[in-house]
Structure formats: C-alpha cells, structure tokens
C-alpha positions in Angstrom: 83.7 136.8 63.5 83.1 133.5 65.3 79.6 132.1 66.0 79.1 129.1 68.2 75.7 127.5 67.6 74.4 124.5 69.6 74.3 122.2 66.6 75.9 122.5 63.1 74.7 120.4 60.2 77.8 120.3 58.0 76.2 117.9 55.5 73.1 115.6 55.8 75.5 112.9 57.0 77.6 115.0 59.3 76.2 116.8 62.4 78.5 118.5 64.9 77.7 119.8 68.4 79.1 123.1 69.8 81.7 123.8 67.1 82.8 127.3 66.0 81.7 128.8 62.7 84.0 131.4 61.3 82.3 134.1 59.2 84.5 136.5 57.2 84.0 139.4 54.9 81.2 141.1 56.9 83.1 142.9 59.7 86.5 144.6 59.5 87.4 143.0 62.9 86.2 139.5 62.2 89.0 137.9 64.3 88.1 139.9 67.4 84.4 138.9 67.7 82.9 135.8 69.2 79.1 135.3 69.5 77.5 132.3 71.2 74.0 131.5 70.2 71.9 129.5 72.6 69.5 126.8 71.3 70.4 127.4 67.7 71.0 125.1 64.8 73.2 126.0 61.8 72.5 124.8 58.3 73.6 125.7 54.8 70.8 127.7 53.3 68.1 125.7 51.5 67.6 125.6 47.7 64.3 125.8 46.0 64.8 124.1 42.7 61.7 125.2 40.9 59.5 128.3 41.0 58.0 130.8 38.7 58.7 134.0 40.5 56.3 136.0 38.4 53.5 133.6 39.3 53.4 133.9 43.1 50.0 135.4 43.2 47.1 134.1 45.4 44.7 132.4 45.6 45.4 129.2 43.7 43.7 128.8 40.3 41.9 125.8 39.0 38.1 125.3 39.3 38.0 122.0 37.4 40.4 119.8 39.3 41.6 117.2 39.1 43.1 117.8 35.6 44.5 115.0 33.5 47.4 117.3 32.6 48.7 120.7 33.4 48.3 122.0 29.9 44.5 122.0 30.4 45.0 123.9 33.7 47.1 126.6 32.0 44.1 127.5 29.8 41.7 127.3 32.7 44.0 129.4 34.9 43.7 132.2 32.4 40.1 132.5 33.3 40.7 132.5 37.1 40.2 135.3 39.6 43.9 135.3 40.5 45.0 135.7 36.9 42.7 138.6 36.2 43.5 140.3 39.5 47.2 140.0 38.8 46.6 141.4 35.4 45.5 144.7 37.0 49.1 145.0 38.2 51.0 143.1 35.5 49.7 141.9 32.2 51.3 138.7 30.8 52.0 139.7 27.2 53.8 136.4 26.5 57.2 138.1 26.1 58.6 137.4 29.6 61.1 140.3 29.7 61.0 140.7 33.4 63.0 143.9 34.0 60.0 146.1 33.5 59.2 147.7 36.9 56.0 146.0 37.7 57.1 142.5 36.6 60.4 143.0 38.5 58.5 143.9 41.6 56.4 140.8 41.4 59.4 138.5 40.8 61.3 140.1 43.7 58.3 139.4 45.9 58.4 135.8 44.7 62.0 135.6 45.7 61.1 136.8 49.2 58.8 133.8 49.4 61.9 131.6 49.4 64.0 133.9 51.5 61.5 133.9 54.4 61.7 130.1 54.6 65.4 129.9 54.8 66.4 129.5 51.1 69.6 131.0 49.8 68.9 130.1 46.2 65.8 129.7 44.0 65.6 128.5 40.4 63.2 130.8 38.4 62.1 128.6 35.5 61.6 130.9 32.5 63.7 132.4 29.7 67.1 133.8 30.8 66.9 137.4 31.8 69.5 140.3 31.7 72.1 140.4 34.5 70.3 143.3 36.2 67.4 141.1 36.9 69.4 138.6 39.0 71.4 141.4 40.7 68.1 143.0 41.9 67.0 139.9 43.8 67.1 139.6 47.6 68.6 136.1 47.4 70.5 134.1 44.8 68.4 133.4 41.7 70.2 130.8 39.6 71.3 132.4 36.3 73.3 129.6 34.7 70.8 127.3 32.8 68.9 126.7 29.6 65.3 125.8 29.4 62.2 124.8 27.5 58.7 125.1 28.9 57.7 121.5 27.9 57.7 118.9 25.1 54.0 119.4 24.4 53.7 123.2 24.6 57.2 124.0 23.3 59.1 127.1 24.4 56.0 129.3 24.4 57.6 131.6 27.0 60.5 132.4 24.8 63.8 130.8 24.0 65.2 128.5 21.3 64.1 125.0 20.3 64.7 122.4 23.0 67.6 120.9 21.0 69.2 124.3 20.6 68.7 125.1 24.3 70.4 121.8 25.1 73.3 122.5 22.8 73.8 125.9 24.4 74.3 124.2 27.8 77.5 122.7 26.6 76.8 120.0 29.1 77.9 122.4 31.9 74.6 124.0 33.0 71.2 122.4 33.5 68.7 122.0 30.8 65.3 122.4 32.6 62.0 121.3 31.2 58.5 120.5 32.5 57.8 116.9 31.8 55.1 114.3 32.6 52.9 116.8 34.5 49.8 114.7 34.3 48.3 111.2 34.0 47.0 110.9 30.5 48.4 109.5 27.3 49.8 112.9 26.3 52.0 113.3 29.4 52.9 109.6 29.5 54.3 109.9 26.0 56.5 112.9 26.9 59.4 111.0 28.4 59.8 108.8 25.3 59.8 111.9 23.1 62.5 113.5 25.3 64.7 110.5 24.8 64.0 110.3 21.1 65.1 113.9 20.7 68.4 113.3 22.5 67.4 115.5 25.4 67.9 113.0 28.3 71.4 113.7 29.5 73.1 114.0 32.9 72.4 117.8 32.9 68.7 117.3 32.2 66.4 118.5 35.1 62.8 117.4 34.6 60.1 119.2 36.6 57.2 117.1 38.0 57.4 113.7 36.4 54.0 112.5 37.6 53.5 110.3 34.5 56.9 108.6 34.7 56.9 104.9 35.1 59.2 103.1 37.5 61.2 101.9 34.4 61.6 105.4 33.2 62.7 106.6 36.6 65.3 103.8 36.6 66.5 105.1 33.2 66.8 108.6 34.6 69.0 107.3 37.5 71.2 105.4 35.1 71.8 108.5 32.9 72.5 110.6 36.0 69.7 113.1 35.2 67.5 114.8 37.9 63.9 115.3 38.7 62.4 118.2 40.6 59.5 117.1 42.8 56.7 119.6 43.4 54.3 117.6 45.5 51.8 120.3 46.6 51.3 121.5 43.0 51.0 118.0 41.7 48.4 116.9 44.3 46.4 120.1 43.9 46.2 120.0 40.1 46.4 116.4 39.2 45.6 114.5 42.4 48.7 112.4 42.0 52.5 113.0 42.3 55.9 111.7 41.2 56.6 108.1 42.2 59.1 109.1 44.9 59.5 105.6 46.4 60.6 104.2 43.0 63.0 107.2 42.7 64.5 106.5 46.1 64.9 102.8 45.4 66.8 103.6 42.2 68.8 106.4 43.9 67.5 108.9 41.4 68.7 112.4 42.0 65.6 114.2 43.3 65.3 117.8 44.4 62.3 119.8 45.6 60.5 122.8 44.2 57.6 124.9 45.2 56.2 125.8 41.8 54.3 129.1 42.0 51.5 129.8 44.5 49.0 129.8 41.6 49.2 126.0 42.0 51.8 125.1 44.6 52.3 125.5 48.4 53.1 128.6 50.3 56.9 127.9 50.5 59.5 125.1 50.7 58.7 124.3 54.4 55.0 123.8 53.3 56.4 121.3 50.7 58.1 119.4 53.6 54.9 119.2 55.5 53.0 118.0 52.4 55.5 115.2 52.0 55.3 114.3 55.7 51.5 114.0 55.4 51.5 111.8 52.3 54.9 110.0 52.7 55.6 109.8 56.4 58.2 107.1 55.9 60.6 109.6 54.2 62.9 110.8 56.9 63.6 114.5 57.3 67.3 114.0 56.7 66.5 112.8 53.2 64.4 115.9 52.6 67.3 118.1 53.7 69.5 116.2 51.2 67.0 117.0 48.4 67.2 120.7 49.1 71.0 120.9 49.5 73.2 118.2 48.0 70.7 116.9 45.4 69.8 120.4 44.4 73.4 121.4 43.9 73.9 118.4 41.6 70.7 119.1 39.6 71.4 122.8 39.2 75.1 122.3 38.6 75.9 124.7 41.4 79.4 125.0 43.0 79.7 122.3 45.7 80.2 124.7 48.5 76.5 125.6 48.4 75.7 122.1 49.8 78.1 122.2 52.7 78.4 124.3 55.8 82.0 125.5 55.7 83.0 126.0 59.3 86.2 127.9 58.5 84.8 130.4 55.9 81.1 130.4 56.4 79.7 132.6 53.6 76.4 130.8 53.5 74.5 130.3 56.7 71.0 129.5 58.0 70.8 129.9 61.7 67.5 128.7 63.2 66.0 128.4 66.7 66.3 124.9 68.0 62.6 123.7 68.4 63.4 120.0 68.0 66.6 118.2 69.2 66.8 116.4 65.8 68.2 119.0 63.5 66.4 117.6 60.5 63.0 117.4 62.2 63.7 121.0 63.3 63.3 122.2 59.7 59.7 121.0 59.6 58.9 123.3 62.5 60.7 126.3 61.1 58.8 129.6 60.3 60.2 133.0 59.5 60.1 134.0 63.1 62.4 131.2 64.0 65.2 132.2 61.6 67.9 133.9 63.6 70.1 134.8 60.6 70.4 134.1 56.9 73.6 134.9 55.1 74.0 134.2 51.3 77.2 134.7 49.5 78.6 136.6 52.5 75.7 139.1 52.6 73.3 139.1 55.6 69.8 138.8 54.0 67.4 138.2 56.9 67.3 137.6 60.6 66.7 138.9 64.1 67.1 142.7 64.3 69.9 142.7 66.9 72.2 141.4 64.1 72.0 144.7 62.4 74.0 146.3 65.2 76.2 143.2 65.7 77.1 143.1 62.0 77.1 147.0 61.6 74.6 146.8 58.7 73.7 149.8 56.7 70.2 150.9 57.7 69.5 152.3 54.3 69.9 148.9 52.7 67.6 147.0 55.1 64.2 147.3 56.6 62.6 146.0 59.8 59.3 144.5 60.8 57.7 142.4 63.5 56.6 138.9 63.2 55.4 136.7 66.1 57.2 138.1 69.1 60.4 139.1 67.3 61.6 142.1 65.3 63.3 141.2 62.1 65.6 142.8 59.6 65.5 142.0 55.9 67.5 143.1 52.8 65.4 145.5 50.8 61.9 146.6 51.7 59.2 144.0 50.8 56.7 146.0 52.9 57.0 148.9 50.5 56.7 146.5 47.6 53.4 145.2 49.0 52.3 148.8 49.4 53.0 149.5 45.7 50.8 146.6 44.7 48.0 147.8 47.0 48.2 151.3 45.4 47.6 149.8 42.0 44.9 147.5 43.1 43.1 150.0 45.3 42.9 147.7 48.3 45.3 145.7 50.4 46.5 142.3 49.1 47.8 139.7 51.5 50.5 137.3 50.3 50.6 134.4 52.8 54.3 133.8 52.3 55.1 137.3 53.6 55.4 137.2 57.4 54.2 140.7 58.1 
C-alpha cells in the first residue's frame, strides 16, 4: 500500500513534501493500492520514556506541595483520595506482579494514555514482568531494561540491588533509576552516590534530575548517559525542574516522560505544552528529537524507531495538518487529529474509515466518537472503563481517554 501525505518528517533534520510512503504487511495487495491523504503530516510514532502505567489514576495527589523531595510525597500520596479510590479497584500490595486481572486492566488503560497522543512506545518503570504482560498492551511497552526505584529508597518495588541490576544489563539495555527528584541535601547527594557505586555508565537512564548541578549534567554528557525530563510532575511536586538549558548547552541526551497522572500531566502532548509555557525558547523540533532520536538512544531501542522509513513504513503516525510547521503541529495535536497510528506493522488507532481500507478484523478493534470524528482503536478501552465503573459503583472519568 502506498500513502502520500502532504509532509513527511523523516527525522528531526529531514522533512520532505509530497513523497510516497510504502506500507507493507497489512494488506495482501499492498502493491496495488495508493491512498492520498490531504493536509496530513507523517511522523514516526512518539516515545514516552517514563511512565508508571499502574499509577494513571486521577486526580493528582499531594496536599502539602511543594515537597523538598519526592520521597516525602510518596508517603503523603498514600493518604490521598486518589490512592484510596484506586485501592477499591486495585490494592498495592508492594509485590508489583502486574498480570493479575485488575492490575493488568489498569496498566493497559495507562498504555492507552500514550496511544491516544501518538506514542508507539512507552517505558513502564517498574520490575520486569512476564512476557504475557507486554503482549497484552495496545502499544509497544519496552521490555528490555533493568531498574532500581532510587538510590534513597532502594528497589522497594522489587528487583535486585542496583549493582546487580546494572550487571544484568550487560551494557546492552538501559539501567533506569529515579535520581535527584527534589531540591534538598538528600536528593542533591544522590548523583554522587550513583557515581561512587559505579552506576553512571552510558546505558544509565536517570529519571527527573531536578537536583543535578550544571557540573553533574556536564559529567552525564561526557559519559554518554541519559536523563528523562518529566517537567509537569517536577513542577507540580517540587516547584522546580531539571536544568534543561545546561543540558542543551552540554548536548546531554535528554528524553521526555509523563510520569503517572498521580503527579504528572495528562499525556506527552501536555508535557510539550508545559515546556512551551516555561521554556518558550526551546524549539518544537528539539522536543520532537527528545521523543524520537534521544529516546531511542536512552532506551537502547533499534534505530528504526527514530526514523520514518519511506520504503517499508511499519511505524507511522499520520496527523491532521493544523500548522504548516510540522514540529509546531505536534503541539496542536489531540486524539481527534490522529488519522492513523501504526506500530510494528499493526494499525493501533485512527479514523474509522481505515478499518475498511485496511480490512481490519472488527472483532479485534472497537470504535467511538471524539470531536466530530469516528475512531477505531485496537482493543476496547471503553469496556475497560466500564469494568472499573462496575467495581467503584459510579462512573470514573480519565481525562487522557478521548471518549
């Protein structure tokens, strides 16, 4: 099948107008079909480099903000309305084995949060799960990594010591850890402890980094490690965020994450808007780089996830053209504007007319209306929402769901 969008963003530094994209593996007669899309921009799907899929409940928690560090918030969060309401549906027993039906339903709902804003991949920061967990997700949930919750709190979710977790990476997958999520002496000391324990390597992905000094950020760049920036969560909880200007000046590899909605923004596009509000000098092209090329480097994903492959397009995000600048266009994007999302050759979401065009199995997908459009989506998140309602005894709105 051949699609001809108005604009194709091959990489952040290469934009083409009116070129053909060849999509294979979906239709038996790919070579016989050509589809022209008017006023559409093609991207590679976005990458959300940090989320806690089990934590995408609302509203946000934290009545004593700003906190000097997130560890205090964790304890405060346990007394919040959101935590107790979620516990009616799923009780956090500290084991984090997420294949149990209710926990799996919540984590899948969290994955839809990323799907509905154009993400093809999300990193779920927690202990590694069984293969069935990742196979059940509506988009690609990264399953090649090792982790520790944090230097201060240890691996309280489960897993080995940080040193053993790093050893198990073999240097080939990321070692992911919360670090410097605060502004007090405890969080300011965490980077030095990471270095002392031999955990700062080129496969280290540090989440947050609010407490990092410019000198520490320079060291991160020199080592070739990465930082995941979660501005909405940082500003909400701590009142400060990662020193992004220092990171850009040192060419540190920075990607972007949403954190969970218990502290973070609604989705990745909301993170873009938060960045635009607080850092208007950061151009949209740089944000796109952070959620494609930089994320691929940080998560050690195959390089093709950062490039729109015009000849064999297995990963595609096709969006209404609302702005002539394709990067500024992303800041205007909502679920209703996503014409088509394909991840690993599988259509995941888009305008409903694609179901007939792509001969999709109606048993595998569901449809709903948002804005003035009818959409299809892989799976049935509406039914999932209904299951939560049945347990709670009333309807629960999740603002990242567009129905």
